[in-house]
C-alpha positions in Angstrom: 0.0 0.0 0.0 2.9 2.4 0.8 4.4 1.9 -2.6 1.1 2.6 -4.4 0.6 5.7 -2.4 4.1 7.1 -3.2 3.4 6.3 -6.9 0.3 8.5 -6.8 2.1 11.3 -5.2 4.9 11.3 -7.9 2.5 11.2 -10.8 2.1 14.6 -12.6 -1.2 16.0 -12.2 -3.1 17.6 -15.1 -3.7 21.2 -14.8 -7.3 22.5 -15.1 -7.9 24.4 -18.3 -8.6 28.1 -18.0 -12.0 29.5 -19.0 -10.4 31.1 -22.1 -9.0 27.8 -23.2 -12.4 26.1 -22.7 -13.9 28.5 -25.2 -11.0 28.9 -27.6 -12.0 27.0 -30.8 -9.3 24.7 -32.0 -8.4 24.7 -35.7 -10.1 21.3 -36.1 -13.4 22.4 -34.4 -15.2 23.5 -37.5 -14.2 20.4 -39.4 -15.2 18.2 -36.5 -18.5 19.9 -36.2 -19.1 19.5 -39.9 -18.4 15.8 -39.7 -20.7 15.4 -36.8 -23.4 17.3 -38.5 -23.1 15.4 -41.8 -23.2 12.1 -39.9 -26.2 13.2 -37.8 -28.2 14.4 -40.9 -27.7 11.0 -42.5 -29.0 9.1 -39.5 -32.4 8.8 -37.9 -34.7 11.6 -36.6 -33.5 10.7 -33.1 -30.3 12.7 -33.9 -32.2 16.0 -33.7 -30.9 16.7 -30.2 -27.3 16.0 -31.3 -27.7 18.3 -34.4 -28.9 21.1 -32.2 -25.9 20.7 -29.9 -23.6 20.8 -32.9 -25.2 23.9 -34.2 -25.1 25.6 -30.8 -21.3 24.8 -30.6 -20.8 26.2 -34.1 -22.7 29.4 -33.3 -20.7 29.8 -30.1 -17.4 29.2 -32.1 -18.4 31.8 -34.6 -19.1 34.4 -31.9 -15.8 33.7 -30.1 -13.5 33.5 -33.1 -13.7 34.0 -36.8 -14.0 30.3 -37.5 -14.3 29.4 -41.1 -17.8 28.5 -42.4 -16.7 27.0 -45.7 -17.2 23.4 -44.8 -20.6 24.0 -43.0 -21.8 26.2 -45.7 -22.8 23.2 -47.9 -25.1 22.0 -45.2 -27.0 25.2 -44.5 -29.6 24.9 -47.2 -30.5 21.4 -45.9 -30.6 22.7 -42.3 -32.8 25.6 -43.3 -35.3 23.1 -44.9 -35.6 21.0 -41.8 -39.0 20.3 -40.3 -37.5 20.9 -36.8 -38.1 24.4 -35.6 -35.0 24.4 -33.3 -32.7 23.2 -36.1 -34.1 25.9 -38.6 -33.7 28.7 -36.0 -30.2 27.7 -35.1 -29.2 27.6 -38.8 -30.6 31.0 -39.3 -28.8 32.3 -36.2 -25.5 30.9 -37.5 -25.9 32.9 -40.8 -26.6 36.0 -38.8 -23.7 35.5 -36.3 -21.2 34.6 -39.1 -22.4 37.7 -41.2 -21.7 40.0 -38.3 -18.4 38.5 -37.1 -16.6 38.4 -40.4 -16.8 40.2 -43.7 -15.3 37.2 -45.5 -18.0 35.0 -44.0 -20.7 37.4 -45.0 -19.4 37.5 -48.5 -19.1 33.7 -48.5 -22.7 33.3 -47.6 -23.8 35.9 -50.1 -22.0 34.0 -52.9 -24.1 30.8 -52.1 -27.4 31.3 -53.8 -29.0 28.2 -52.3 -28.2 29.4 -48.8 -29.6 32.9 -49.4 -32.8 31.5 -51.0 -33.2 29.0 -48.2 -33.0 31.8 -45.6 -35.6 33.8 -47.5 -37.9 30.8 -47.8 -38.2 30.8 -44.0 -40.3 34.0 -44.4 -43.1 31.7 -45.6 -43.3 30.0 -42.2 -46.3 30.4 -40.0 -44.3 29.8 -36.8 -43.5 33.0 -35.0 -40.1 31.7 -33.7 -38.9 30.8 -37.2 -40.0 34.2 -38.6 -38.1 36.0 -35.8 -34.9 34.1 -36.4 -35.1 34.4 -40.1 -35.7 38.1 -40.0 -33.0 38.7 -37.5 -30.6 36.7 -39.6 -31.6 38.7 -42.8 -31.0 42.0 -40.8 -27.5 40.8 -39.7 -26.8 39.6 -43.2 -27.8 42.8 -44.8 -24.9 44.8 -43.4 -22.9 44.6 -46.6 -23.7 45.8 -50.1 -23.1 42.3 -51.6 -25.6 40.8 -49.2 -28.2 43.4 -49.8 -27.8 42.8 -53.6 -28.4 39.1 -53.2 -31.4 39.6 -50.9 -33.0 42.0 -53.3 -32.2 39.6 -56.3 -34.1 36.8 -54.7 -37.2 39.0 -53.7 -36.5 39.1 -49.9 -37.9 42.6 -49.9 -41.2 41.7 -51.3 -41.5 38.8 -48.8 -40.6 41.1 -45.9 -43.2 43.7 -46.9 -45.9 41.0 -47.3 -45.3 39.4 -44.0 -45.2 42.8 -42.2 -48.6 43.7 -43.7 -49.9 40.3 -42.4 -48.6 40.8 -38.8 -49.2 44.5 -38.4 -52.2 44.9 -36.1 -52.5 48.6 -35.4 -50.7 51.9 -34.6 -51.3 51.7 -30.8 -48.0 49.8 -30.5 -45.9 52.4 -32.3 -44.1 55.0 -30.4 -40.8 57.0 -30.3 -37.8 56.6 -28.1 -34.7 58.8 -27.8 -31.1 58.0 -27.2 -30.9 61.2 -25.2 -31.2 64.9 -25.7 -34.7 64.8 -27.3 -33.3 66.3 -30.6 -34.8 65.3 -33.9 -31.7 63.2 -34.8 -32.0 61.1 -31.6 -35.7 60.1 -32.1 -36.2 56.5 -33.2 -39.1 54.2 -33.7 -40.1 51.7 -31.0 -42.7 49.0 -30.8 -44.4 48.0 -27.6 -44.3 44.3 -26.6 -43.7 43.0 -30.2 -40.1 42.2 -31.2 -41.2 40.3 -34.3 -43.0 43.3 -35.7 -40.1 45.5 -34.9 -37.4 43.4 -36.8 -39.6 43.0 -39.8 -40.1 46.8 -40.0 -36.4 47.4 -39.5 -35.3 44.8 -42.1 -37.8 46.1 -44.6 -36.8 49.8 -44.2 -33.1 48.9 -44.4 -33.6 47.1 -47.7 -35.9 49.7 -49.3 -33.3 52.4 -48.4 -30.6 50.3 -50.1 -32.5 49.9 -53.4 -31.5 51.4 -56.7 -34.2 53.2 -58.7 -34.8 50.1 -60.9 -35.2 47.8 -57.9 -37.8 50.2 -56.4 -39.7 50.0 -59.8 -39.6 46.2 -59.5 -41.8 46.1 -56.3 -45.3 45.2 -57.2 -47.5 48.3 -57.2 -50.2 47.0 -54.9 -47.6 45.8 -52.4 -45.7 49.1 -52.6 -48.9 51.1 -52.1 -50.1 49.1 -49.2 -46.8 49.2 -47.3 -46.4 52.9 -48.1 -49.9 53.5 -46.6 -48.8 51.8 -43.3 -45.5 53.8 -43.2 -47.5 57.1 -43.7 -49.8 56.1 -40.8 -46.8 55.4 -38.6 -45.1 58.6 -39.6 -48.4 60.6 -38.7 -48.4 58.7 -35.4 -44.9 59.6 -34.4 -45.1 63.1 -35.7 -47.9 63.9 -33.2 -46.6 66.1 -30.5 -48.3 64.2 -27.8 -46.6 60.9 -28.9 -43.2 62.7 -28.7 -44.0 64.0 -25.3 -45.2 60.5 -24.1 -42.3 58.6 -25.7 -40.3 58.5 -22.5 -43.1 56.8 -20.6 -43.2 53.7 -22.8 -40.8 51.8 -20.5 -43.2 52.5 -17.6 -46.2 51.4 -19.4 -44.8 48.3 -20.9 -41.8 46.6 -22.5 -40.5 48.7 -25.4 -38.7 47.1 -28.2 -36.2 49.7 -29.5 -35.2 49.8 -33.2 -32.3 51.7 -34.8 -34.8 53.2 -37.3 -34.6 57.0 -37.0 -37.4 59.4 -38.1 -35.2 60.3 -41.1 -34.8 56.6 -42.0 -38.6 56.3 -42.0 -39.0 59.5 -44.0 -36.4 58.2 -46.6 -38.3 55.0 -47.0 -41.6 56.8 -47.6 -39.8 59.1 -50.1 -38.2 56.2 -52.0 -41.5 54.3 -52.3 -43.2 57.5 -53.6 -40.8 58.7 -56.3 -42.4 56.8 -59.2 -46.0 57.0 -58.0 -48.3 58.6 -60.5 -51.4 59.3 -58.4 -49.7 61.6 -55.7 -49.8 65.0 -57.5 -52.7 64.7 -59.8 -53.2 67.0 -62.9 -55.4 69.9 -63.8 -56.5 70.4 -67.4 -55.1 73.3 -69.5 -58.7 74.7 -69.7 -59.1 75.0 -65.9 -55.7 76.7 -65.4 -56.1 79.0 -68.4 -59.6 80.1 -67.2 -58.3 80.6 -63.7 -55.3 82.7 -64.5 -56.1 84.4 -67.9 -59.9 84.5 -68.2 -62.7 82.7 -70.0 -61.9 83.8 -73.5 -60.5 81.1 -75.8 -57.9 83.5 -77.0 -56.8 84.7 -73.5 -53.7 82.7 -73.3 -52.6 83.8 -76.7 -53.3 87.3 -75.8 -51.3 87.0 -72.6 -48.3 85.6 -74.4 -48.4 88.2 -77.1 -48.9 91.3 -75.0 -47.9 90.7 -71.4 -45.5 87.7 -70.9 -42.1 89.0 -69.7 -43.2 92.5 -70.9 -45.9 94.1 -68.6 -48.0 93.5 -65.4 -51.5 92.0 -66.0 -54.5 92.0 -63.7 -57.3 89.5 -64.0 -60.1 90.8 -61.7 -62.7 88.5 -60.3 -65.5 90.5 -61.9 -64.1 89.6 -65.4 -64.4 85.9 -64.7 -66.9 83.3 -65.7 -68.9 82.8 -62.5 -69.5 79.1 -63.4 -65.9 78.2 -63.9 -64.1 75.8 -61.7 -62.2 77.4 -58.8 -58.7 75.9 -59.2 -57.8 76.9 -55.5 -60.9 75.4 -54.1 -59.3 72.1 -52.9 -56.5 74.0 -51.3 -58.8 76.3 -49.4 -60.9 73.3 -48.2 -57.7 71.7 -46.9 -57.2 74.5 -44.5 -58.8 74.4 -41.0 -60.2 77.9 -41.4 -62.3 78.6 -38.4 -62.5 82.4 -38.7 -59.3 83.2 -36.7 -55.9 83.8 -38.1 -54.1 81.7 -35.2 -56.2 78.7 -36.3 -55.3 79.3 -39.9 -51.6 79.6 -39.1 -51.8 76.4 -37.0 -53.5 74.5 -39.8 -50.9 75.6 -42.3 -47.7 75.1 -40.3 -48.5 72.0 -38.1 -46.7 68.9 -39.4 -44.7 70.5 -42.2 -41.2 69.1 -42.8 -38.2 70.8 -44.4 -37.9 70.6 -48.2 -34.1 70.7 -48.9 -33.2 72.0 -52.3 -32.3 69.8 -55.2 -29.8 70.9 -57.9 -31.7 72.1 -61.0 -29.6 69.9 -63.3 -29.7 66.8 -61.1 -30.7 63.8 -63.2 -30.6 61.1 -60.4 -32.9 61.4 -57.5 -30.7 59.1 -55.4 -27.9 61.6 -55.5 -30.2 63.9 -53.7 -31.2 61.3 -51.1 -27.5 60.5 -50.4 -27.0 64.1 -49.4 -30.2 64.8 -47.6 -31.3 61.4 -46.2 -30.1 62.1 -42.6 -32.3 65.2 -42.5 -35.4 64.0 -44.3 -38.6 64.4 -42.3 -37.0 67.1 -40.0 -39.0 70.2 -39.0 -39.1 73.2 -41.4 -36.0 75.4 -41.5 -35.8 79.1 -41.1 -34.9 81.0 -44.3 -35.1 77.8 -46.3 -38.8 77.0 -45.7 -40.1 79.9 -43.8 -39.5 83.5 -43.0 -41.3 85.9 -40.6 -40.6 89.4 -41.7 -42.0 93.0 -41.8 -41.0 96.2 -43.4 -41.9 99.6 -41.9 -43.6 101.9 -44.3 -41.1 103.9 -46.5 -38.3 101.6 -45.3 -36.1 99.6 -47.5 -35.0 97.2 -44.9 -36.8 94.0 -43.7 -36.9 93.0 -40.0 -37.0 89.3 -39.0 -39.0 88.3 -36.0 -36.6 85.4 -35.3 -33.5 87.4 -35.2 -31.3 84.6 -33.8 -32.3 82.5 -36.8 -31.4 85.2 -39.2 -27.8 85.6 -38.0 -25.3 85.4 -40.9 -22.8 83.4 -38.7 -25.2 80.6 -38.2 -24.2 77.7 -40.5 -26.4 74.8 -39.2 -30.0 74.5 -40.2 -32.3 76.3 -37.7 -35.2 74.0 -37.3 -38.6 75.3 -36.2 -39.9 73.6 -33.1 -43.5 73.5 -31.9 -42.6 76.4 -29.7 -41.5 78.6 -32.7 -44.7 77.7 -34.6 -46.7 79.0 -31.7 -44.6 82.1 -31.7 -45.7 82.8 -35.4 -49.1 83.8 -34.0 -47.5 86.4 -31.7 -45.4 87.6 -34.6 -48.4 88.1 -36.7 -50.1 90.1 -34.0 -47.1 92.3 -34.0 -47.3 93.0 -37.7 -45.1 90.4 -39.2 -45.8 88.5 -42.4 -45.4 84.7 -42.4 -43.9 83.6 -45.7 -43.9 79.9 -46.4 -42.0 78.5 -49.4 -42.5 75.4 -51.5 -46.3 74.8 -51.3 -46.0 72.6 -54.5 -44.1 70.1 -52.3 -46.6 70.2 -49.5 -50.2 70.2 -51.0 -51.4 67.9 -53.7 -53.8 70.5 -55.0 -51.1 73.1 -55.4 -48.7 70.6 -56.9 -51.3 69.8 -59.6 -51.7 73.5 -60.6 -47.9 74.0 -60.7 -47.4 71.0 -62.8 -50.0 72.0 -65.4 -48.6 75.6 -65.5 -45.1 74.2 -66.0 -46.3 72.2 -69.0 -48.1 75.3 -70.4 -44.9 77.3 -70.3 -42.5 74.5 -71.3 -40.5 74.8 -68.1 -39.1 72.0 -65.7 -41.3 73.2 -62.7 -43.2 76.0 -61.1 -42.8 77.2 -57.5 -45.5 78.2 -55.0 -45.2 80.4 -51.9 -47.7 81.5 -49.4 -47.8 84.9 -47.6 -50.0 85.7 -44.6 -49.9 89.4 -43.8 -51.8 91.2 -40.9 -53.7 94.4 -41.3 -51.8 97.6 -41.9 -48.6 95.8 -42.6 -46.0 95.3 -45.3 -44.0 92.1 -45.4 -41.2 92.2 -47.9 -39.4 95.4 -48.8 -39.6 96.7 -52.4 -37.7 94.2 -54.6 -37.6 92.4 -57.9 -37.4 88.8 -58.6 -35.5 86.6 -61.0 -38.7 84.8 -62.0 -42.2 85.7 -63.1 -45.0 85.4 -60.6 -48.8 85.1 -60.6 -50.1 86.6 -57.4 -53.3 84.8 -56.4 -55.4 86.4 -53.7 -57.0 83.7 -51.5 -58.4 85.6 -48.5 -58.6 89.3 -47.7 -57.1 92.0 -49.9 -53.7 93.6 -50.6 -52.5 96.7 -52.3 -49.7 96.4 -54.8 -47.3 98.9 -56.4 -45.3 97.7 -59.5 -42.6 99.9 -60.9 -41.0 100.0 -64.3 -37.9 97.7 -64.5 -34.5 99.3 -64.0 -33.1 97.5 -67.0 -34.3 96.1 -70.3 -32.4 93.0 -69.6 -34.4 90.4 -67.6 -32.7 89.0 -64.6 -31.6 85.5 -64.9 -32.5 82.7 -62.5 -29.8 82.4 -59.8 -28.5 85.9 -60.5 -27.2 87.4 -57.2 -29.9 90.0 -56.5 -28.8 90.6 -52.8 -27.9 94.1 -52.2 -29.5 95.3 -55.4 -30.8 98.8 -54.6 -34.2 99.5 -56.0 -34.6 103.3 -56.6 -38.2 103.8 -57.4 -38.4 107.5 -57.0 -38.1 108.2 -60.7 -39.6 105.0 -62.0 -43.0 104.7 -63.6 -45.5 103.0 -61.3 -48.9 101.2 -61.4 -51.2 100.5 -58.5 -53.3 97.4 -58.1 -55.8 96.4 -55.4 -56.2 92.6 -55.2 -59.4 91.2 -53.6 -60.3 87.6 -53.1 -60.1 85.7 -56.4 -58.1 88.4 -58.2 -54.8 87.4 -59.9 -51.8 89.8 -60.7 -49.1 88.9 -63.1 -45.7 90.5 -62.5 -42.8 89.8 -64.9 -39.3 89.2 -63.6 -37.2 92.3 -63.1 -40.2 94.5 -62.2 -39.7 96.0 -58.7 -42.8 95.7 -56.5 -44.1 95.9 -52.9 -47.4 95.2 -51.2 -49.2 96.1 -48.0 -52.6 95.7 -46.3 -54.9 98.3 -45.1 -57.8 97.8 -42.7 -61.1 99.7 -43.1 -61.0 100.1 -46.9 -64.7 99.9 -47.0 -64.9 96.7 -49.2 -65.9 94.3 -46.5 -62.4 92.8 -46.4 -61.2 91.5 -43.0 -58.1 93.7 -43.3 -55.5 90.8 -43.4 -54.3 89.0 -46.6 -53.5 85.5 -47.6 -52.0 85.1 -51.1 -50.1 82.5 -53.1 -47.5 83.2 -55.6 -47.0 80.9 -58.6 -43.4 81.3 -59.8 -42.4 80.6 -63.4 -38.7 79.8 -63.0 -36.9 79.8 -66.3 -33.9 77.5 -65.9 -30.8 78.4 -68.0 -31.3 75.7 -70.7 -34.9 77.0 -71.3 -34.2 80.7 -71.9 -33.4 81.5 -75.5 -29.7 81.9 -74.8 -29.7 78.4 -73.4 -31.5 77.1 -76.5 -28.9 78.6 -78.7 -26.1 76.9 -76.7 -28.1 73.6 -76.9 -28.6 74.0 -80.6 -24.9 74.5 -81.2 -24.1 71.4 -79.1 -26.6 69.2 -81.0 -25.2 70.5 -84.3 -21.6 69.7 -83.3 -22.8 66.2 -82.2 -24.3 65.7 -85.6 -21.0 66.7 -87.2 -18.7 64.2 -85.6 -16.9 63.8 -88.9 -15.8 67.4 -88.5 -13.8 66.2 -85.4 -12.9 62.7 -86.2 -12.0 62.7 -89.9 -8.6 61.1 -89.5 -6.8 64.4 -89.0 -4.2 64.7 -86.4 -4.8 65.4 -82.7 -4.0 69.1 -82.9 -6.5 69.7 -85.7 -9.2 67.8 -83.7 -8.5 69.9 -80.6 -8.6 73.2 -82.6 -11.9 72.3 -84.1 -13.3 71.5 -80.7 -12.0 74.7 -79.3 -13.6 76.7 -82.1 -16.9 75.2 -81.1 -16.3 76.3 -77.5 -15.3 79.8 -78.7 -18.7 80.1 -80.4 -20.4 79.2 -77.1 -18.5 82.1 -75.5 -19.6 84.3 -78.3 -23.2 83.3 -77.8 -22.7 84.1 -74.0 -21.4 87.6 -74.8 -24.5 88.3 -77.1 -26.9 86.9 -74.4 -25.5 89.4 -71.9 -26.5 92.3 -74.2 -29.6 91.3 -76.2 -32.8 91.1 -74.2 -34.3 88.5 -76.5 -31.7 85.9 -75.5 -32.8 86.1 -71.9 -36.5 85.6 -72.6 -38.1 82.2 -71.9 -38.3 79.7 -74.7 -41.7 78.0 -75.0 -41.0 75.5 -77.7 -41.5 72.7 -75.2 -44.9 73.8 -74.1 -47.5 71.0 -74.2 -51.2 70.5 -73.4 -52.0 73.5 -75.5 -55.0 73.5 -77.9 -53.8 73.0 -81.5 -54.7 76.5 -82.7 -52.9 78.0 -79.7 -49.8 75.8 -80.2 -49.6 76.5 -83.9 -49.6 80.2 -83.3 -47.0 79.9 -80.5 -44.8 77.6 -82.6 -44.6 80.1 -85.5 -43.7 82.9 -83.1 -41.0 80.8 -81.5 -39.6 79.8 -84.9 -39.3 83.5 -85.8 -37.5 84.2 -82.5 -35.1 81.3 -83.1 -33.9 82.6 -86.5 -33.6 86.1 -85.1 -31.1 84.5 -82.6 -29.3 82.7 -85.3 -29.0 85.8 -87.4 -27.5 87.7 -84.4 -25.0 84.9 -83.8 -24.0 85.1 -87.5 -23.5 88.8 -87.5 -22.2 89.6 -84.0 -19.9 86.7 -83.1 -16.3 88.1 -83.3 -13.2 86.1 -82.7 -11.2 88.9 -81.2 -14.0 89.8 -78.8 -14.3 86.3 -77.7 -10.5 85.9 -77.0 -10.5 89.2 -75.1 -13.4 88.0 -73.0 -11.6 84.9 -72.1 -8.5 86.8 -71.2 -10.4 89.1 -68.9 -12.1 86.1 -67.2 -8.7 84.5 -66.6 -7.4 87.7 -65.2 -10.4 87.9 -62.7 -10.1 84.2 -62.0 -13.6 83.6 -63.5 -14.9 80.9 -65.7 -16.0 82.1 -69.1 -18.2 79.0 -69.5 -20.1 79.4 -66.2 -23.3 80.2 -68.1 -23.3 76.8 -69.7 -22.2 74.7 -66.7 -25.6 72.8 -67.2 -24.4 71.8 -70.7 -21.1 70.3 -69.4 -23.1 68.4 -66.9 -25.3 67.1 -69.7 -22.3 66.2 -71.8 -20.6 64.3 -69.0 -23.7 62.2 -68.4 -23.7 61.2 -72.1 -20.1 61.2 -73.1 -18.0 59.5 -70.5 -16.8 57.0 -73.1 -16.4 59.2 -76.0 -13.3 59.2 -78.1 -12.0 62.5 -76.8 -12.9 63.9 -73.4 -14.6 67.0 -74.3 -13.9 68.7 -71.0 -10.2 68.7 -71.8 -10.7 71.4 -74.3 -12.7 73.7 -72.0 -9.7 75.0 -70.0 -9.4 78.8 -70.5 -5.6 78.8 -70.2 -5.4 76.0 -72.8 -7.5 78.0 -75.2 -5.4 81.1 -74.8 -2.3 79.1 -75.3 -3.5 77.5 -78.5 -4.7 80.9 -79.7 -1.2 82.4 -79.1 0.4 79.5 -81.1 -2.2 79.0 -83.9 -4.2 82.3 -83.9 -4.7 82.5 -87.6 -5.7 78.9 -88.0 -8.0 78.9 -85.0 -9.7 82.1 -86.2 -10.4 80.6 -89.6 -11.8 77.5 -88.0 -14.0 79.7 -85.7 -15.5 81.5 -88.6 -16.0 78.3 -90.5 -17.8 76.7 -87.6 -20.0 79.8 -87.1 -21.0 79.9 -90.7 -21.8 76.2 -91.0 -23.7 76.1 -87.8 -25.9 79.2 -88.7 -26.5 77.7 -92.2 -27.2 74.1 -91.2 -29.1 74.2 -87.9 -32.6 73.0 -88.2 -35.2 74.5 -85.9 -37.5 71.5 -85.8 -34.6 69.1 -84.8 -33.6 71.5 -82.1 -37.2 71.6 -80.7 -37.4 67.8 -80.7 -34.1 67.4 -78.8 -34.9 70.3 -76.5 -38.1 68.6 -75.4 -36.2 65.5 -74.6 -33.8 67.6 -72.4 -36.9 69.1 -70.7 -38.1 65.6 -69.9 -34.8 64.8 -68.2 -35.2 67.9 -66.0 -38.9 67.2 -65.3 -38.3 63.6 -64.5 -36.1 64.1 -61.5 -38.0 67.1 -60.3 -41.2 65.1 -60.5 -39.7 62.3 -58.4 -38.6 64.9 -55.9 -42.1 66.5 -55.7 -43.7 63.0 -55.3 -41.4 62.2 -52.4 -42.0 65.4 -50.6 -45.8 65.4 -51.2 -45.8 61.9 -49.7 -44.0 63.1 -46.6 -46.7 65.7 -46.1 -49.6 63.4 -46.9 -52.3 63.3 -44.2 -50.3 65.5 -41.8 
């Protein structure tokens, strides 16, 4: 016994493994688990428990270390098709865990179509536990672009939307929660007591916000509309101030399932699903808008274009109207909660509005706008961008802002209007301030329909609409002139207008810097107009004007004024100067042999430069000749045939007047001198046609010769210094050929196509914004 005892003492004892070593996966673990799983799947149903243990080990191994999934990947489709709930859920969990732990694993799973389709197929299950595991896995898996692409390819989004619609049982469970601070950016969506509903909403929103435009169009219309309807209801729910105030109480009232979906994520999802909808903005007929703005006569639009358009103010008084005609502003007036008091009117107009961030006029891809603005979509209105609260003392030329802190020039961040500021607008109104709200065409379907029809009538990309509410005995804006034409439409009350003669025969261009422009009206001719309910006043761009209200004028007016302005904004490509530039571009495109005829590189470059010099010449003429600044209406549609024929002939005459001016007044020496001055001032002589370069880059990224290389001013001057005589000869040749060969009808056809590009993106933007305001 003594020997045995000593033997035990001398034997080396095994050390207990540490906790870290117990959980550290060995290199052979994944292969071992794969072998065990394969053996178990080939055996009897009694192996279910063992399979679950293997899957649990594999999941734990993935979470602790980046274990390779390659060997097990082949078994996942089989595991996902299992009739055993536990096996299916663990298989889905493994996909989610692997996707989060390793980018390589995520990519590996995404490359296996059968696994992806197997995961998506779980969304057909009627078992809540399976749905929860599948959706969680999809949410984890969708963290990479590659994975999202595969999920969309195999219709995961459609299935998620369908299931969500089946399990959504009312808005009572929806609320807001905040990460802290209570700011707009911190507000997120929460669901009370229902984790399944939350993960389905989250996964669906994530995938929708990852879609390209073509993928959004691939969603069945009925499914898209049904899901969009629910999202709008949720947005209305969380936009209610009482919900925001009560959001913090959700944890006290019950368990709150918190999502990472922000209010802006929800707004982006609504925007995306709305961009291609056709029923959001509606359409008013040409006849309704014509009778509303120009009178009942069949020749009234023709008369307006011939005698007043961009030439002189025009008043259509209500007494001149057909009393039986359709009131085109009726739907808008009915949408206001007008209860006889201005505070209630203000509240009904401002409550629930969101900011409409500007989109570039030449933007041709709506997703570019979303990339820039998506973190701010759905936020409250922004001072100066969406709303202003101003007044001007009589005889003063300076406007005063009620919200002086918001008007500070040193403030760079957006100044959001809170519910508190909205209430303050009533007080500001009582103190004589005008409330000016921009972008009504983005906020009211009825106004959007009017604006769209008017844009078609004038052949322009879009028409803006602003609202002005002015108290009695007050003036809002100081005397000023605009870079766009306006139709002032008196909705309630009355207002007195003074319109002065323009300081220049040259119409101001859109985006011209008018800040600081002093309007001296002491010597200018003037006309006085009194607008009463239903009256409409047209003011051309460049005509200085001011307006004020007076109480007790004896006409039964309430003393205050509510009017809308419909703004015809002539974008650079759609004024006559822009048409001339576009015509030259189209002609040079049709003359490719002129540039690629086998001649050497220098000759090609000189020919391209000569075309660009002619663009500069057109710009010089445009700055001096009023006709080049007028709006081109060749793309006007929805007009009666007789009206269109008359307009077309008039536009044709104008076009050839322009061509003749280009032929006789384009001078090589003047062009070179202009470029030299621009270079000396560090200015771009091609700034006026930036829109055309954007258009060229969209179309010609793969052209034989990058056209932008010949646009450098210094390059042109260098070529001119070395090859002046040859370049001048080529310039004269290009000018002569262009003026002789350009065909008006071909220009009109191409110009209409350009307009559709502009209108297409603008229409998508309006659809998205209208949808964000729907039912608010």
